[in-house]
C-alpha positions as CSV (number, residue, x, y, z in Angstrom):
1,X,128.1,-92.7,-126.4
2,X,126.8,-92.5,-130.0
3,X,124.7,-89.5,-128.9
4,X,127.4,-87.4,-127.5
5,X,129.5,-87.9,-130.3
6,X,126.8,-86.9,-132.8
7,X,126.1,-83.9,-130.7
8,X,129.6,-82.9,-130.7
9,X,129.7,-83.4,-134.7
10,X,126.4,-81.5,-135.2
11,X,127.6,-78.8,-132.8
12,X,130.9,-78.2,-134.3
13,X,130.2,-78.6,-138.2
14,X,130.2,-74.8,-138.5
15,X,133.3,-74.5,-136.4
16,X,136.2,-74.6,-138.8
17,X,139.0,-74.2,-136.0
18,X,140.8,-76.9,-134.3
19,X,139.1,-78.0,-130.8
20,X,141.1,-78.6,-127.7
21,X,141.3,-82.3,-126.8
22,X,142.7,-84.1,-123.9
23,X,146.0,-86.2,-124.4
24,X,148.3,-88.0,-121.7
25,X,150.3,-84.8,-121.8
26,X,147.3,-82.7,-121.1
27,X,145.6,-80.0,-123.4
28,X,147.6,-78.3,-126.0
29,X,146.7,-74.6,-126.4
30,X,145.2,-73.8,-129.8
31,X,145.2,-70.7,-131.9
32,X,141.6,-69.8,-133.1
33,X,141.4,-67.6,-136.2
34,X,139.1,-64.8,-136.1
35,X,139.8,-62.9,-139.5
36,X,138.9,-59.3,-139.6
37,X,139.0,-58.8,-136.0
38,X,141.6,-56.6,-134.0
39,X,143.1,-57.7,-130.8
40,X,141.0,-55.0,-129.2
41,X,137.7,-56.2,-130.7
42,X,138.6,-59.9,-129.6
43,X,139.6,-58.6,-126.2
44,X,136.2,-56.7,-125.7
45,X,134.1,-59.5,-127.0
46,X,135.8,-61.9,-124.6
47,X,135.2,-59.6,-121.7
48,X,131.3,-59.5,-122.7
49,X,131.4,-63.3,-123.1
50,X,132.7,-63.6,-119.5
51,X,129.7,-61.4,-118.3
52,X,127.3,-63.6,-119.9
53,X,128.9,-67.3,-119.5
54,X,129.8,-67.0,-116.0
55,X,127.4,-66.8,-112.9
56,X,129.9,-64.6,-111.0
57,X,132.2,-63.0,-113.6
58,X,134.1,-60.9,-111.0
59,X,135.1,-63.9,-109.1
60,X,136.5,-66.0,-112.0
61,X,138.4,-63.3,-113.6
62,X,141.9,-63.6,-112.1
63,X,144.1,-61.7,-114.6
64,X,143.0,-58.8,-117.1
65,X,145.7,-57.1,-119.3
66,X,143.7,-54.9,-121.6
67,X,144.1,-56.4,-125.3
68,X,146.7,-58.9,-124.3
69,X,145.5,-61.5,-121.8
70,X,142.9,-62.7,-119.7
71,X,143.0,-65.6,-117.2
72,X,139.8,-67.2,-115.5
73,X,139.6,-69.7,-112.7
74,X,136.5,-71.7,-113.2
75,X,134.6,-74.6,-111.9
76,X,132.6,-77.1,-114.1
77,X,129.7,-78.6,-112.4
78,X,129.0,-82.2,-113.9
79,X,131.9,-81.5,-116.1
80,X,132.5,-85.2,-116.8
81,X,130.3,-88.2,-116.2
82,X,131.4,-91.9,-115.2
83,X,129.3,-95.0,-115.5
84,X,129.4,-97.5,-112.6
85,X,127.0,-100.4,-112.0
86,X,124.8,-99.1,-114.9
87,X,124.3,-95.7,-113.3
88,X,125.8,-92.4,-114.5
89,X,127.3,-90.2,-112.1
90,X,128.3,-86.3,-112.9
91,X,131.7,-85.0,-111.2
92,X,132.9,-81.4,-111.1
93,X,136.5,-79.9,-111.8
94,X,138.1,-76.6,-111.6
95,X,140.2,-75.2,-114.4
96,X,142.1,-72.2,-115.5
97,X,141.4,-70.6,-119.0
98,X,144.1,-68.2,-120.3
99,X,143.2,-66.6,-123.7
100,X,145.9,-64.4,-125.3
101,X,145.0,-61.8,-128.1
102,X,146.5,-60.9,-131.5
103,X,145.0,-59.3,-134.3
104,X,142.9,-61.8,-136.3
105,X,143.4,-64.6,-133.6
106,X,143.5,-65.5,-130.0
107,X,145.3,-68.4,-128.1
108,X,142.9,-70.6,-126.1
109,X,144.8,-72.6,-123.2
110,X,142.6,-74.6,-121.2
111,X,144.0,-76.3,-118.1
112,X,142.0,-79.0,-116.1
113,X,142.6,-78.7,-112.4
114,X,141.3,-80.7,-109.5
115,X,138.6,-83.3,-109.7
116,X,135.7,-83.2,-107.2
117,X,133.1,-85.4,-106.0
118,X,130.5,-84.2,-103.5
119,X,132.4,-81.3,-102.5
120,X,135.7,-83.4,-101.9
121,X,138.9,-83.6,-103.9
122,X,139.3,-86.8,-105.5
123,X,142.8,-88.6,-105.8
124,X,143.0,-89.1,-109.7
125,X,143.0,-86.6,-112.7
126,X,142.1,-87.0,-116.2
127,X,145.4,-88.8,-117.0
128,X,143.8,-91.9,-115.5
129,X,141.3,-91.9,-118.5
130,X,144.2,-92.6,-120.9
131,X,146.6,-95.3,-121.2
132,X,150.4,-95.0,-121.6
133,X,150.1,-95.9,-125.3
134,X,147.8,-92.9,-125.7
135,X,144.5,-94.9,-126.0
136,X,141.5,-94.3,-123.8
137,X,140.9,-97.0,-121.1
138,X,137.6,-98.7,-121.9
139,X,136.0,-98.2,-118.6
140,X,136.8,-94.4,-119.0
141,X,135.6,-93.7,-122.4
142,X,132.3,-92.0,-121.0
143,X,134.5,-89.8,-118.7
144,X,136.9,-88.9,-121.5
145,X,134.3,-88.0,-124.0
146,X,132.2,-85.9,-121.6
147,X,135.3,-84.0,-120.2
148,X,136.1,-83.2,-124.0
149,X,132.8,-82.1,-124.6
150,X,132.6,-79.9,-121.6
151,X,135.9,-78.3,-122.8
152,X,134.8,-78.0,-126.3
153,X,131.5,-76.4,-125.5
154,X,133.4,-73.4,-123.6
155,X,135.7,-73.0,-126.5
156,X,132.7,-73.1,-128.9
157,X,130.7,-70.5,-126.9
158,X,133.7,-68.0,-126.7
159,X,134.2,-68.6,-130.5
160,X,130.6,-67.9,-131.5
161,X,130.5,-64.9,-129.2
162,X,133.5,-63.3,-130.8
163,X,132.4,-64.0,-134.3
164,X,128.9,-62.5,-133.5
165,X,126.9,-66.0,-133.8
166,X,125.8,-65.5,-130.1
167,X,124.6,-62.3,-128.7
168,X,123.7,-61.3,-125.2
169,X,119.8,-61.2,-126.2
170,X,117.5,-59.9,-123.4
171,X,114.0,-61.3,-123.4
172,X,111.2,-58.7,-124.4
173,X,109.3,-59.1,-121.1
């Protein structure tokens, strides 16, 4: 558990933007500032990122309005983990990611969809991880943390690509 939190802190120390976080109401969209970039530049970098981040980019891209909005329908393999009887199990989920573009910023709206186990839908959602008072269920802390980590890794990957921290580097073979 401490390793996950430490990894998140180390990974995000250079990321000055707000990170998405699951609440009992869902994920609130965040506005990510990228000073000095036009909506056209942010859009173009996002399109490139999709090509490098997703295995089948043409299949995940569901809406594309140039320089305004992109919608992605993705699937996270082992997107969250649970612990049961001392064993850790990974579970999948599908999601929708909608990105809207303006000069100097973009809106990142990540919506967690159906959870899956061994190719079959499960009957609960991430809302089960959170009590009515907003606190995390003790037995679901690992699931909550790893789901947030997956969501934040996607957000950070996009941000780093847009600002030029990550490039599509080809190996010199």
